[in-house]
C-alpha positions in Angstrom: -52.1 -1.1 26.3 -48.6 -2.2 25.0 -49.9 -2.6 21.5 -51.4 0.8 21.4 -48.1 2.3 22.5 -46.0 0.4 19.9 -48.1 1.5 16.9 -47.2 5.3 17.1 -43.6 4.3 17.5 -43.7 2.1 14.5 -45.4 4.9 12.5 -42.7 7.4 13.6 -39.9 5.1 12.4 -41.6 4.7 9.0 -42.0 8.5 8.7 -38.3 9.1 9.5 -37.3 7.3 6.3 -38.3 10.0 3.8 -37.1 10.6 0.2 -35.3 13.7 1.4 -33.3 11.7 3.9 -32.4 9.1 1.4 -31.3 11.7 -1.1 -29.2 13.3 1.6 -27.4 10.1 2.4 -26.9 9.4 -1.2 -25.4 12.9 -1.7 -23.1 12.4 1.4 -21.9 9.0 0.1 -21.2 10.4 -3.4 -19.4 13.4 -1.9 -17.3 11.1 0.3 -16.3 9.0 -2.7 -15.4 12.0 -4.8 -13.2 13.3 -1.9 -11.5 9.9 -1.5 -11.2 9.2 -5.3 -7.9 11.1 -5.8 -6.3 9.5 -2.8 -7.4 6.0 -3.8 -6.3 6.5 -7.4 -2.9 7.7 -6.3 -2.6 4.7 -4.0 -3.5 2.4 -6.9 -1.0 4.1 -9.3 1.8 3.9 -6.7 1.4 0.1 -6.5 1.9 -0.3 -10.3 5.2 -0.2 -12.2 6.1 2.3 -14.8 6.3 -0.4 -17.5 2.8 -1.5 -16.7 1.2 1.9 -17.0 3.2 3.0 -20.0 1.9 -0.1 -22.0 -1.6 -0.5 -20.6 -2.3 3.1 -19.4 -3.5 4.3 -16.1 -7.1 3.4 -16.7 -6.5 -0.3 -16.8 -6.2 -3.3 -14.5 -2.8 -3.8 -13.1 -0.7 -6.8 -14.2 1.0 -6.9 -10.8 1.1 -4.8 -7.6 4.4 -3.9 -5.8 5.7 -1.6 -3.0 8.9 -1.0 -5.0 7.9 2.6 -5.8 7.7 3.5 -2.1 11.2 2.2 -1.4 12.6 4.1 -4.4 10.8 7.3 -3.4 12.1 7.0 0.1 15.7 6.6 -1.1 15.8 8.9 -4.2 13.8 11.6 -2.6 16.0 11.6 0.5 12.8 11.8 2.6 14.3 11.4 6.1 16.3 14.6 5.7 13.3 16.5 4.3 11.0 15.2 7.1 13.5 16.6 9.6 13.6 20.0 7.8 9.8 20.1 8.0 9.7 19.3 11.7 12.2 22.2 12.3 9.7 24.5 10.7 6.4 23.0 11.7 6.9 22.3 15.4 8.3 25.7 16.5 5.8 27.6 14.3 2.9 25.6 15.8 4.0 26.0 19.4 4.7 29.7 19.2 1.5 30.4 17.2 -0.7 28.7 19.8 1.2 30.3 22.7 1.0 33.9 21.4 -2.6 33.4 20.1 -3.8 32.2 23.5 -2.2 35.2 25.2 -3.9 37.6 22.9 -7.2 35.7 23.1 -7.0 35.8 26.9 -6.5 39.5 27.0 -9.3 40.1 24.6 -11.8 37.7 26.1 -11.2 38.2 29.8 -10.6 42.0 30.0 -12.6 44.9 28.9 -10.7 47.9 27.5 -11.3 50.6 24.8 -9.8 48.9 21.8 -10.9 45.3 22.7 -13.0 44.6 19.7 -10.6 46.6 17.4 -7.7 44.5 18.4 -9.6 41.2 17.7 -10.6 42.6 14.3 -7.0 43.5 13.5 -5.8 40.0 14.1 -8.7 38.4 12.3 -8.3 40.8 9.3 -4.9 39.3 8.7 -6.6 36.2 7.3 -8.3 38.2 4.6 -4.9 39.2 3.0 -3.8 36.9 0.2 -0.4 35.6 0.9 0.8 35.9 -2.7 0.3 39.7 -2.5 3.2 40.3 -0.1 5.7 37.8 -1.7 7.8 40.5 -3.3 7.9 43.1 -0.5 8.4 40.4 2.1 11.3 39.0 0.1 13.0 42.4 -0.1 12.3 43.0 3.6 13.9 39.7 4.5 17.0 40.6 2.5 17.4 43.8 4.7 17.1 42.0 8.0 20.6 40.9 9.1 21.2 37.9 11.3 24.3 36.4 12.9 26.0 33.5 11.0 25.0 30.9 13.6 21.3 31.7 12.9 21.6 31.9 9.1 24.4 31.2 6.8 23.1 33.9 4.4 23.2 36.4 7.3 19.6 37.4 6.6 16.2 35.9 6.8 16.4 34.8 3.2 17.5 31.1 2.9 16.7 30.7 6.6 14.2 28.3 8.2 13.6 31.0 10.8 12.1 33.3 8.1 9.6 30.6 7.1 8.7 30.0 10.8 8.0 33.8 11.3 5.8 34.2 8.3 3.7 31.1 9.4 3.3 32.6 12.8 2.2 35.9 11.4 -0.5 34.4 9.1 -1.8 31.7 11.5 -2.2 33.9 14.6 -5.3 35.6 13.4 -7.4 32.5 13.0 -6.2 31.0 16.2 -6.8 34.2 18.2 -10.4 34.4 16.8 -11.2 30.8 17.7 -9.5 30.9 21.1 -11.1 34.2 22.1 -14.6 32.9 21.3 -13.9 29.8 23.3 -12.5 31.7 26.3 -15.7 33.8 26.4 -17.7 30.7 27.3 -15.6 30.1 30.4 -17.4 31.5 33.5 -16.0 34.8 34.7 -16.6 33.7 38.3 -13.5 31.4 37.9 -11.3 34.4 37.1 -12.8 36.5 39.8 -12.3 33.8 42.4 -8.7 33.4 41.4 -8.2 37.2 41.5 -9.6 37.3 45.0 -7.2 34.6 46.1 -4.4 36.7 44.9 -3.6 35.0 41.6 -1.7 37.2 39.2 -2.8 37.8 35.6 -0.3 35.4 34.2 -1.3 32.7 36.7 -4.9 33.2 35.8 -3.9 32.6 32.2 -1.4 29.8 32.6 -2.9 27.7 35.5 -6.6 28.4 35.2 -7.7 29.4 31.7 -5.2 27.5 29.5 -5.9 24.1 31.0 -9.6 24.6 30.3 -8.8 25.3 26.6 -7.1 21.9 26.0 -9.9 20.6 23.7 -9.9 23.7 21.4 -6.0 23.8 21.5 -6.0 20.1 20.3 -8.3 21.0 17.5 -6.2 24.0 16.4 -3.0 22.0 16.7 -4.4 19.5 14.2 -5.4 22.2 11.8 -2.3 24.2 12.1 0.0 21.2 11.8 -1.7 20.3 8.6 -1.6 23.8 7.1 2.0 24.5 8.0 3.2 21.1 7.1 1.5 21.2 3.6 2.9 24.7 2.8 4.8 24.9 -0.4 4.7 28.6 -1.3 6.9 30.2 1.4 9.5 27.5 1.4 9.8 27.9 -2.3 10.1 31.7 -2.1 12.3 32.1 1.0 14.6 29.1 0.9 17.2 28.8 -1.8 19.3 26.0 -0.4 17.8 22.6 -1.4 19.1 20.9 1.7 16.9 23.2 3.9 13.6 22.6 1.9 10.7 21.0 3.7 9.3 17.6 2.6 6.7 19.1 0.2 9.6 20.1 -2.0 11.2 16.7 -2.0 8.9 15.6 -4.8 11.0 17.7 -7.1 13.8 15.2 -6.7 11.6 12.4 -8.1 11.3 14.1 -11.5 13.5 12.8 -14.3 15.4 14.9 -16.8 13.7 13.4 -19.9 10.6 11.7 -18.4 8.5 11.6 -15.3 7.5 8.4 -13.5 4.1 9.4 -12.2 3.8 6.1 -10.3 7.0 7.0 -8.4 5.6 10.5 -7.7 2.3 9.1 -6.5 4.2 6.9 -4.0 6.2 9.9 -2.9 3.1 12.0 -2.5 1.5 9.4 -0.2 4.6 9.2 1.9 4.7 13.0 2.2 1.0 13.1 3.2 1.3 10.2 5.7 2.3 12.3 8.8 -0.7 14.6 8.4 -3.1 11.6 8.2 -1.5 10.1 11.3 -1.9 13.3 13.2 -5.5 13.7 12.2 -6.5 10.1 13.0 -4.7 10.2 16.4 -6.3 13.6 17.4 -9.6 13.0 15.6 -11.7 12.8 18.7 -10.1 16.0 20.2 -10.4 17.7 16.8 -14.2 17.1 16.5 -14.8 17.8 20.2 -12.7 21.0 20.1 -14.6 22.4 17.2 -18.0 21.8 18.8 -17.1 23.1 22.3 -17.7 26.7 22.7 -20.1 26.9 19.8 -22.9 27.6 22.2 -22.8 29.5 25.4 -24.6 28.4 28.5 
């Protein structure tokens, strides 16, 4: 009886290894290698000296490997200061974006009113607008908005980190609101109704009931938003004029020479700049994947 039961299982295992499955795995491996190739090549170039690549070329075996380029990039690029500037922009923009988006998503998902869907579409439509289109009008608008000296030395949103934070919040809220509202719709309405019967206010329903249940999707959004805001180069370049206020993505400009460019040094600096995003992703990888899959199906 045992032998008769094992034969169908063995046949099923043989059938599962099909040419289509093998081709799929080969495609995935090649795609993974193509994705990692620029990162691995930059790492290889950063470990080589300028003299080595200038004589033998970049497509050659290294005569020696050294971490000297990383030390030089850290010192010449003044990376600690630019890391701090980036945190002053990224952390407030991330926290405020998630907070405001969760409030809007809560109102859209848990309450029914006349312009419910229209409001959600309005926030989502903001993602369809190319950022480059509003560079000129936004720059002129920022020049007209006056700020006290203690908030901005230029007394306007131009050359102010606050201006960069605000534009990130405006552009990132649409995506976060869309994701959070879809997730909140999967939370049983009975929980909100029970809290309302017990006398919980709307804010308490949001802060103490709904928001804790959204921790997985908030972790996933925090990972994405941190990466997007951290890697931004456009708005800092357009809105900030003082080099001491630039984020770390602009620090690579300091590694360029007047008469020549050491690409090995720039490769090392690029890896140091990208390191925080890699750390955040690997630390929150489980929450990131789980947050994206949660709420995808209802019931």
